[in-house]
C-alpha positions in Angstrom: 82.3 48.4 11.1 79.7 47.3 13.6 76.5 49.1 14.2 74.9 49.8 17.6 72.7 46.7 17.4 75.8 44.5 17.5 76.7 45.9 20.9 73.3 46.1 22.4 72.2 42.5 22.1 72.7 40.8 25.5 75.9 42.7 26.3 74.8 45.5 28.7 75.6 43.5 31.9 79.3 43.0 31.3 81.4 43.8 34.4 84.5 45.7 33.5 87.3 46.4 36.0 89.1 49.7 35.5 92.6 49.9 37.0 94.4 53.2 37.3 96.3 55.2 40.0 96.7 58.9 40.8 100.4 58.6 41.1 100.8 57.9 37.4 101.1 61.7 37.0 104.2 61.8 39.3 106.3 60.3 36.4 106.7 63.4 34.3 109.1 65.3 32.2 107.6 68.4 30.5 108.1 68.5 26.8 108.7 64.8 26.5 106.1 63.0 24.4 105.4 60.5 27.2 104.4 63.0 29.9 101.7 63.1 32.5 99.2 64.9 30.3 98.6 61.6 28.5 97.0 59.9 31.4 95.1 63.1 32.3 93.5 63.0 28.9 92.4 59.4 29.4 91.0 60.2 32.9 89.2 63.2 31.5 87.5 61.2 28.8 86.4 58.4 31.1 85.1 60.7 33.8 83.3 63.2 31.6 81.5 60.5 29.6 80.4 58.8 32.9 82.2 55.6 31.8 84.5 55.4 34.9 81.4 55.3 37.1 80.0 52.3 35.2 83.2 50.2 35.7 84.5 48.6 38.8 87.3 50.9 40.1 90.5 49.3 41.1 93.5 51.2 42.6 96.5 49.0 41.9 99.1 47.9 44.4 102.8 48.0 43.4 103.7 44.7 41.7 106.1 42.7 43.9 109.7 42.0 43.2 109.1 38.3 42.4 106.7 39.3 39.6 109.3 41.7 38.1 112.1 39.1 38.3 109.9 36.6 36.4 110.8 38.7 33.2 113.5 41.2 34.2 117.0 40.7 35.6 117.9 41.5 39.2 120.7 43.7 38.0 118.4 45.9 36.0 115.9 46.1 38.9 118.7 47.2 41.2 119.9 49.8 38.8 116.4 51.2 38.3 116.0 51.4 42.1 119.3 53.3 42.5 118.4 55.8 39.7 114.9 56.3 41.1 116.4 57.2 44.5 118.0 60.3 43.0 116.3 63.7 43.2 116.6 64.5 39.5 115.6 63.2 36.1 118.0 60.7 34.6 117.9 59.3 31.1 118.5 55.6 30.5 118.9 56.4 26.8 118.0 59.3 24.4 114.3 58.5 24.8 113.7 57.0 28.3 113.7 59.1 31.5 113.6 58.1 35.1 112.6 60.6 37.7 112.4 60.5 41.5 110.6 57.4 42.8 110.0 56.2 39.2 110.4 52.6 40.2 107.5 52.8 42.5 105.3 54.3 39.8 106.5 51.7 37.3 105.5 49.0 39.9 102.1 50.6 40.1 101.8 50.6 36.3 102.6 46.9 36.1 100.3 46.4 39.1 97.4 47.9 37.2 97.6 45.1 34.6 98.2 42.4 37.3 95.3 43.7 39.4 92.9 43.7 36.4 94.1 40.2 35.5 93.4 39.0 39.0 89.9 40.5 38.9 89.1 38.8 35.6 90.6 35.4 36.4 88.9 35.2 39.8 85.5 36.1 38.3 85.1 39.5 40.0 85.0 41.0 36.5 84.4 39.8 33.0 87.1 41.9 31.4 89.4 44.8 32.2 90.9 48.1 31.3 94.3 49.1 32.7 94.8 52.9 32.1 98.4 52.9 33.1 101.8 54.6 32.6 104.7 54.5 32.1 104.2 52.1 29.2 106.1 48.8 29.0 106.3 46.8 25.7 109.8 48.1 24.7 111.5 47.3 28.1 113.7 44.2 27.7 114.9 42.0 30.5 118.0 44.0 31.4 117.1 47.6 30.4 114.4 50.1 29.8 114.0 51.8 26.4 111.4 53.5 24.2 109.8 55.4 27.2 109.3 52.0 28.9 110.6 50.9 32.3 109.0 47.6 33.2 107.3 45.1 30.9 103.8 45.6 32.3 102.0 43.1 30.0 104.8 40.6 30.2 104.7 40.7 34.0 101.0 40.2 34.0 101.2 37.3 31.6 103.7 35.5 33.8 101.6 36.3 36.9 98.5 34.7 35.3 100.5 31.6 34.6 102.1 31.5 38.0 99.1 32.4 40.2 96.1 31.2 38.2 95.2 28.0 36.3 96.3 29.5 33.0 98.6 27.7 30.6 98.2 29.7 27.4 98.2 33.5 27.2 97.7 35.4 24.0 99.2 38.9 23.7 97.9 41.1 20.9 100.0 44.3 20.5 98.7 47.0 18.2 100.7 49.9 19.4 102.2 51.4 16.2 105.7 50.4 17.4 106.9 46.9 17.6 106.9 45.6 21.1 110.5 44.3 21.1 110.7 43.8 24.8 107.6 41.7 25.1 108.7 39.6 22.1 112.1 39.0 23.5 110.7 37.8 26.9 108.6 35.1 25.2 110.6 34.4 22.1 111.4 30.8 23.0 108.2 30.1 25.0 105.3 28.2 23.3 102.9 29.0 26.2 102.6 32.7 25.1 101.5 33.6 21.6 102.7 37.2 20.9 101.1 38.9 17.9 102.3 42.4 16.9 100.8 44.7 14.3 103.1 47.6 13.7 104.5 50.2 11.3 107.7 49.3 9.5 110.1 51.0 9.1 109.8 52.7 12.5 111.4 52.6 16.0 112.8 50.3 17.3 113.5 48.7 13.9 112.6 45.1 15.0 109.6 43.0 14.2 110.3 41.5 10.8 107.7 39.0 9.5 110.4 36.3 9.5 111.0 36.7 13.2 108.7 33.9 14.4 110.3 32.7 17.6 113.0 30.1 18.3 113.5 26.7 19.8 110.2 25.4 21.4 108.8 28.9 20.8 109.2 28.7 17.0 105.9 29.8 15.5 104.6 31.5 18.7 105.8 35.0 17.7 103.8 36.5 14.9 104.9 39.8 13.5 102.7 41.8 11.1 104.8 44.8 9.8 102.7 47.2 7.8 103.9 50.0 5.6 103.2 53.7 6.4 99.8 55.0 5.5 98.1 51.7 6.4 94.7 52.5 7.9 91.3 51.1 8.8 91.1 48.8 5.7 94.6 47.3 6.1 94.3 46.8 9.9 90.9 45.2 9.5 92.3 42.9 6.8 95.1 41.6 9.0 92.9 41.1 12.0 90.4 39.1 9.8 92.9 37.0 7.9 95.8 36.6 10.3 95.2 37.7 13.9 91.8 35.9 14.4 92.9 32.7 12.6 96.2 32.4 14.6 94.5 33.3 17.9 91.7 30.7 17.5 94.2 28.0 16.5 96.3 28.8 19.7 93.2 28.6 21.9 94.2 31.1 24.7 92.8 31.0 28.2 93.5 34.7 28.6 94.1 37.6 26.2 96.2 40.6 27.0 96.2 43.6 24.7 99.1 46.1 24.4 96.9 49.0 23.3 98.6 52.0 21.6 96.8 54.9 20.0 99.9 56.0 18.1 98.6 54.5 14.8 96.0 57.2 14.8 96.1 59.4 11.7 97.2 62.5 13.5 99.7 61.0 16.0 103.0 63.0 15.9 105.3 60.0 16.2 104.2 57.7 13.4 102.7 57.6 9.9 99.6 55.4 10.0 96.0 56.3 9.2 93.8 54.5 11.7 90.6 56.4 12.7 88.8 56.0 16.0 86.2 54.0 14.2 89.1 51.7 12.9 90.4 51.4 16.4 87.0 50.5 17.7 86.7 47.8 15.1 89.9 46.2 16.3 88.8 46.3 19.9 85.5 44.7 18.9 87.4 42.0 17.0 89.5 41.2 20.1 86.4 40.9 22.1 84.9 38.4 19.6 88.1 36.4 19.8 88.0 36.4 23.6 84.4 35.4 23.6 85.0 32.5 21.3 88.3 31.3 22.9 88.3 32.2 26.6 84.8 33.2 27.9 85.6 36.9 27.2 88.6 37.0 29.5 90.6 40.0 28.2 92.5 42.9 29.7 93.4 46.0 27.6 96.6 47.8 28.9 97.6 51.2 27.6 100.9 51.5 25.8 101.6 54.5 23.6 99.6 57.2 21.8 100.6 60.9 21.8 97.6 62.8 20.4 95.6 63.8 23.5 92.2 63.8 21.8 92.8 60.4 20.3 93.8 59.1 23.7 90.8 60.6 25.4 88.2 59.3 23.0 90.0 56.1 22.0 90.4 54.7 25.5 86.8 55.7 26.2 85.7 53.7 23.2 87.6 50.7 24.5 85.7 51.1 27.8 82.4 51.3 25.9 83.2 48.1 24.0 84.2 46.2 27.1 80.9 47.3 28.7 79.0 46.2 25.7 78.1 49.7 24.5 78.5 51.3 21.1 81.6 53.4 20.4 81.7 56.9 18.9 84.1 58.8 16.6 84.0 62.5 17.3 87.3 63.2 15.5 86.4 61.6 12.1 88.8 60.7 9.3 91.8 62.6 8.1 91.0 65.7 6.1 93.3 64.6 3.3 93.6 60.8 3.5 96.4 59.1 1.6 95.7 56.0 -0.5 96.3 52.9 1.6 99.1 50.7 0.4 98.6 47.3 -1.0 99.4 44.8 1.8 98.5 41.6 0.0 102.2 40.5 -0.2 102.6 41.0 3.5 99.5 39.0 4.3 100.5 36.2 2.0 104.0 36.0 3.4 102.8 35.8 7.0 100.1 33.2 6.1 102.8 31.1 4.5 105.3 31.4 7.4 102.6 30.4 9.9 100.6 28.1 7.7 97.4 30.0 8.3 
């Protein structure tokens, strides 16, 4: 892990854009894991620590229809609009709800990532944090799933390519669940390198190491499925030996991060063992990749995470790292940690598949 001196040297002047919107709490279903208290926990952490005041505040605009249709079907968008016009909660599947005006809130969620990307790529900020909801990485072109309505990060990636001088976008996804929607949208596209580190087996059951892309996109999807109980050591290993190597070989002009805190050791929906210190190490590694490859141009966008304290303190640590300040770990390690599994075979398989 990195000490305070690693953050203090010449980094205090970073300009970080912070995108969020008060309407994110309007998308709510009490008792559901993905409820409005998640974003309230994030806001509380950033406000009480004074971090929100040290970032450039950005209140997103709803993303426009053209940006949505760059990755989603018109039929799905129309259906989402019809369901959102109802005055009651509707479920798209067993996990994914749509409430009144949910499409507007989903547009604002995607707009948070797009707005942060615009700020970074026009030079108004050095990097960005999009504290958004609902999340997006499970939404596929023609349907929402896994709590997700619109592919927030995928929309922002296409926006960067369409509206800015960006050819190559790297998406690093370390939500504990595989981002099947983001993967599918770019599976045949060599201009987007999608890297996912996720627990397997776990919802949605996709993301095998052998799923590497197809056609011209073959080799540009990189899945790193890790067994349950993987923690700080395992994640640091795959970032060092796989993620960093693949990212630098690709040479991105922009990095987007699908950031989920559900690999935290006490998260109720998964079985990993990352600590807040482990999470901070991953964010710092992403920052180093961005500094080496694309002048630090990176935007972190919130996906999952269902332990309120981990969300509160974890997102605050990402803000600290973006600003060039040292992170903290007020929650500490699990009281009874399990031995981490041996992931050497996983690492070797992926290195062989991708010639790393």
